[in-house]
C-alpha positions as CSV (number, residue, x, y, z in Angstrom):
1,X,-15.3,8.5,12.5
2,X,-14.2,8.5,8.7
3,X,-10.9,10.3,9.7
4,X,-10.4,7.8,12.4
5,X,-10.9,4.8,10.1
6,X,-8.7,6.3,7.6
7,X,-6.0,6.6,10.1
8,X,-6.5,2.8,11.4
9,X,-6.4,1.7,7.6
10,X,-3.1,3.7,7.1
11,X,-1.6,2.0,10.2
12,X,-2.7,-1.3,9.1
13,X,-1.1,-0.5,5.7
14,X,2.3,0.5,7.6
15,X,2.0,-2.7,9.9
16,X,1.9,-5.0,6.8
17,X,4.6,-3.5,4.9
18,X,6.9,-3.7,7.7
19,X,6.1,-7.3,8.4
20,X,6.5,-8.4,4.8
21,X,9.0,-5.6,3.4
22,X,11.3,-4.9,6.5
23,X,10.3,-1.2,6.6
24,X,7.1,0.7,6.4
25,X,6.6,4.2,4.6
26,X,7.5,7.2,6.5
27,X,4.2,8.8,5.8
28,X,0.8,7.5,5.0
29,X,-2.3,9.2,3.8
30,X,-5.5,7.2,3.1
31,X,-8.7,8.6,1.7
32,X,-12.1,6.9,1.3
33,X,-13.8,7.5,-2.1
34,X,-17.0,5.2,-2.8
35,X,-15.8,1.8,-2.4
36,X,-12.0,2.9,-3.0
37,X,-9.5,3.2,-0.4
38,X,-6.7,5.1,-1.8
39,X,-3.1,5.0,0.1
40,X,-0.4,7.2,-0.8
41,X,2.8,6.5,1.0
42,X,5.8,8.4,1.1
43,X,9.4,7.5,2.0
44,X,9.3,3.6,1.0
45,X,12.8,3.0,-0.3
46,X,15.5,1.4,1.7
47,X,19.1,2.6,1.4
48,X,19.9,-0.2,-0.6
49,X,17.0,0.4,-3.1
50,X,18.1,3.9,-3.3
51,X,21.5,2.9,-4.2
52,X,20.3,0.6,-6.9
53,X,18.4,3.6,-8.6
54,X,21.8,4.7,-9.9
55,X,21.7,2.3,-12.8
56,X,18.9,1.8,-15.3
57,X,19.1,-1.9,-14.6
58,X,18.7,-1.5,-10.9
59,X,15.9,1.0,-11.6
60,X,14.0,-1.6,-13.2
61,X,14.6,-4.2,-10.5
62,X,13.6,-2.1,-8.0
63,X,10.3,-1.0,-9.5
64,X,9.5,-4.6,-10.7
65,X,10.1,-5.9,-7.4
66,X,8.3,-3.0,-5.3
67,X,5.2,-3.6,-7.5
68,X,5.0,-7.3,-8.1
69,X,6.0,-8.0,-4.5
70,X,3.4,-5.7,-3.0
71,X,0.7,-7.2,-5.1
72,X,1.7,-10.8,-3.8
73,X,1.6,-9.5,-0.3
74,X,-2.0,-8.5,-0.8
75,X,-3.1,-11.7,-2.5
76,X,-2.5,-13.5,0.9
77,X,-5.7,-14.4,2.5
78,X,-4.5,-13.8,6.0
79,X,-3.6,-10.1,4.8
80,X,-6.9,-9.4,2.7
81,X,-8.7,-10.7,6.1
82,X,-7.1,-7.9,8.2
83,X,-8.3,-5.1,5.7
84,X,-11.6,-6.9,5.3
85,X,-12.4,-7.2,9.1
86,X,-11.5,-3.6,9.5
87,X,-13.6,-2.4,6.8
88,X,-16.5,-4.7,7.1
89,X,-16.0,-5.2,3.4
90,X,-14.4,-7.6,0.9
91,X,-11.3,-6.5,-0.9
92,X,-12.1,-7.4,-4.9
93,X,-9.4,-5.7,-6.5
94,X,-6.1,-3.9,-6.1
95,X,-3.7,-1.6,-7.7
96,X,-0.3,-0.7,-6.9
97,X,2.5,1.3,-8.2
98,X,5.6,3.5,-7.2
99,X,7.3,6.4,-8.4
100,X,10.8,5.8,-7.9
101,X,12.0,9.5,-8.5
102,X,9.8,10.9,-5.9
103,X,9.7,7.7,-3.7
104,X,5.8,7.7,-3.6
105,X,3.7,4.6,-3.9
106,X,0.0,4.6,-4.5
107,X,-2.3,1.5,-3.6
108,X,-5.9,1.5,-4.3
109,X,-8.0,-1.1,-2.8
110,X,-11.4,-1.9,-4.2
111,X,-14.1,-3.2,-1.8
112,X,-17.4,-4.8,-2.7
113,X,-19.3,-2.0,-1.3
114,X,-19.1,1.6,-0.5
115,X,-16.9,2.5,2.4
116,X,-16.9,6.2,2.2
117,X,-18.6,7.6,5.4
118,X,-18.3,4.3,7.5
């Protein structure tokens, strides 16, 4: 059951990213550990963002936009509710970052109760 829930969680992450960013990651892996859901996403950057990475200023802009904007998406109550309904637990904290050189993003969702083994 946990693998199916991890898959559903990953698909929800992709769906929300597509809705708000315009494209979703090419590959997502989610693992549950205690009260954490950790999603690793590969293939996040758009062609424009890849072009912007050719300058230091562009790299800063892409990193700041990707991390700040993603956190803003997950502050929206309607977005949080989709995760909370799936997991039957409340999101209490979120951490997100992206490694632009490798085009890998990580988001850690912290829930108010253990989700591992659900």
